[in-house]
TIVEXLO-754163 format. One record per residue: residue in three letters; x, y, z of N, C-alpha, C, CB in turn. Coordinates in steps of 0.05 Angstrom, whole numbers, plus 5000, padded with zeros to 4 digits. Each point is the difference from the previous one (the first is absolute). Glycine has a CB too. Example, Ala and Ser with C-alpha at 12.3 -4.5 7.8 and 13.67 -1.06 7.14 Angstrom:
<recs>
ALA526448865156498250245000501850245000496249775025
SER503150444961501650245001498550225014502449874957
</recs>
This chain:
<recs>
MET254282585654502149855012501949894978496949875038
LYS505650134970502049904982499549714991503350315022
MET495749534997499549724994497349944987503049905039
LYS495550314955497449974987498049835017502350044956
ARG497949995070498149865017499150205022502249554991
ALA495450405019498950185020501750005025495449934982
HIS504850295031501550025025498650205019504449894976
ASP494150005043498750185020502150115018495749734997
VAL504050535009502050145017498650135023503050084960
PRO497349815064498950135024501550265005498549555019
LEU500050664988501250265003499750105029499050104952
ALA503050045057499950135027498150244998504749865011
ARG494250225012498150225001501250264989497749795039
GLN504950254965501450244990499950004970503050015040
VAL497449764948500049984970497250054989503849675002
VAL494250225012497250044991499350305001498849545017
GLU502150605004499550295003501350154977499849955050
LYS502749984943501450144978498649944973504349975026
LEU494949794970498649934975497450154997502149555001
ARG496550485021497550164999500650294994497949695033
GLU504250414978500950274994500650034970501950055046
LEU499549764943500750014972497549984982504449795011
LYS493750054998497549984984498550264999499749525013
ARG500450645008498750265000501550194982498449925047
ILE504250064951501750184984499849934970503150065039
ASN497149694954500149914972497349924990504749845008
SER494450294972497349954989500049774979498950485009
GLY503549444982500149804979499749725011502950304975
PRO497649505008499649725008502349895017497449944959
PHE504950205043502349905014500650185024501849794958
LEU499050085064500950155024502850124995497249705030
PHE504450174954502750094994500250044970501949765040
PRO496950464950500050054971502850074989495250155004
SER505049824970502550074986499350094972502749675027
GLY499050494962499650094972500949794980500650465015
GLY500449314994500949794982497749874986503949935030
LYS496849884952498049874983498049835016503350004964
GLY497549895059498149845016498250175017503449655001
GLY497450605004498350175016500449985030496849974964
PHE504949845045500649975028503049985004495549765007
ILE505350315018502950005005501249725001499350435026
THR503149554964501449745000502150015023499449944950
ALA501949835055502049995021502350204993498949525009
GLU501850504966502150194991499050295004501849664967
GLY495750395027498950275005500050075029497249944960
LEU502249875057500150055029502950055009496049705006
ARG505850154984502950045007500950284992500949514994
LYS498350584981500850264991498750225017500449824953
THR497150145055498750195018501450025026495649904978
LEU505249875033501550015026502750154997497849565012
ILE503550414965502550144995499450304999501949614975
GLN495950475011499350284997499450135026498249904955
ILE500849955065499450135025502349985020495349894992
GLY507150034998502450025017501649755006497650365019
TYR501549414971501649765004502049984977496249775024
ALA506350174982502049974979499549744985503450265027
LYS497349734948499549774983501149745012500150304960
GLU502449715050501249765011498949925027504150124975
LYS494250055037499049935026497249874999502650385017
ILE496149624961497349905000499349834975498750415026
CYS500049374979498849854979497749845013504449964972
ILE493649985013497649875012500849725010497050264968
HIS504649605017500849735009501550025027500349854952
GLY501350365051501550045025498150055023503850194974
LEU494149955022498050055021498749745008499150464983
ARG500249374997498849745006502049825015497150044959
ALA505449975032502149835013500450095029502249934956
THR497850335049500350115027497749905018502550404982
ALA495149635008497649915015500249705006497250364979
SER503549485001500249715004502149945021498649934952
THR503750205046502249955019499150075029503450094964
LEU495550155039499250095027497849835012501450464988
LEU496649464995497849845010501049725007496950254971
ASN504949645013501249735007501750025025499949884951
GLU501750335051501850025023498450055026503550184970
SER494249935028498450055024499249745014498350424980
GLY501549365005499249755011497149985007504649965017
LYS493950244977497150015007498249874980501050425025
TYR500049544951498349914978501249764986498350474993
ARG500049344999501049774986500950084972496949705026
PRO505350174964500950064973497949984979504549855014
ASP493749954988497949964981498250254998500149515008
VAL499450615015498350245002501350244985498049835044
ILE504650204962501550224987500249964970502650065043
GLU498149704949500349954971497350024986503849695010
THR494050235002497450034988499350304997498549565019
GLN502150605001499450294998501650124977499250025050
LEU503249894946501750114978499349874973503650085034
ALA494549744965499149874975502249834988496950374992
HIS504849525025502149824991498849724997503650275022
SER497249594956499049734996501649815017498450124953
ASN500349665054501449795015501849844981496149975033
LYS506450014974501949864983499749695002503250395006
ASP495549525015499549715003497549944983502249985047
ALA498149894930497849964982497849835012503250034963
ILE497449775052498049835012498450165021502849594992
ARG498750565025498650165020498350214987503849925032
ALA497250214947498450204986497549894988504250244990
ALA495949515001497749874988497849945020503049804966
TYR497850165059498049935021499350225019501849554997
ASN500050645008499550215019499250264986503349795032
HIS494150284970499050244988499250215022498549734960
ALA502650245063499350175023500750294994500649625032
GLN497850574976500550284996500950145026496650004964
TYR502949885059500950105026499050295005504049714997
ILE493650354994499050285002500050115029497149904961
PRO501949965059500150125027502850075009495849755011
GLU506150064985502850055008501250224984500449525012
ARG499050494962501250224983498850275008500649674963
GLN496850335044498850255009501450115025495549854980
LYS504949975039501350085025502950094994497249665026
MET504250204957502750074993500150274987501149524995
MET497150544986500050254986499350235019498849774958
GLN499450195061499450215019502350055018495249874999
GLU506249925010502350045017502350134985498749605026
TRP501650344948502050124983499550304997500649564975
ALA496950515019499250284997500550155026496649884965
ASP502750005058500450135026503050045005495849795018
TYR505950014974502950025002501050244984500349505008
LEU498850524967500950224983499150275011499749704960
ASP497950315052499150255013501950085023495349894987
ARG505549915029501950055022502750104989497749655028
LEU503350234951502550094988499750294991501149534985
ARG496750535002499650284990499950205023497549814960
ALA501450105062499750175024502650025016495249885002
GLY506949974989502650015013500249835025500450454982
GLU497849375021500149825024502049784996495250115010
</recs>
């Protein structure tokens, strides 16, 4: 994590299935290996891979994907902003609230991520 703190991430069943697939394919210690010095893919490496498979440079960036998800989840009105911000590992700007509130909102985040994955599946299916 960028902030050097643990961040539990609830995953949708579709993501778990893909990760299991990757584990079967990759024999090394990383699910997303890279030839770089760290041995695992970075955000920039992911961006370059997305460009190589057909996305134009100006059309894709990892931050943009996160911003799009945040915007759509907030606009849906189905999820509390705290839940969305926690999922994105954003820190609370209110120092007093951050000092007292250490909630992880795991059940709500799990539901949100499953609904998000289902939404992406519908988009991919052209619905």
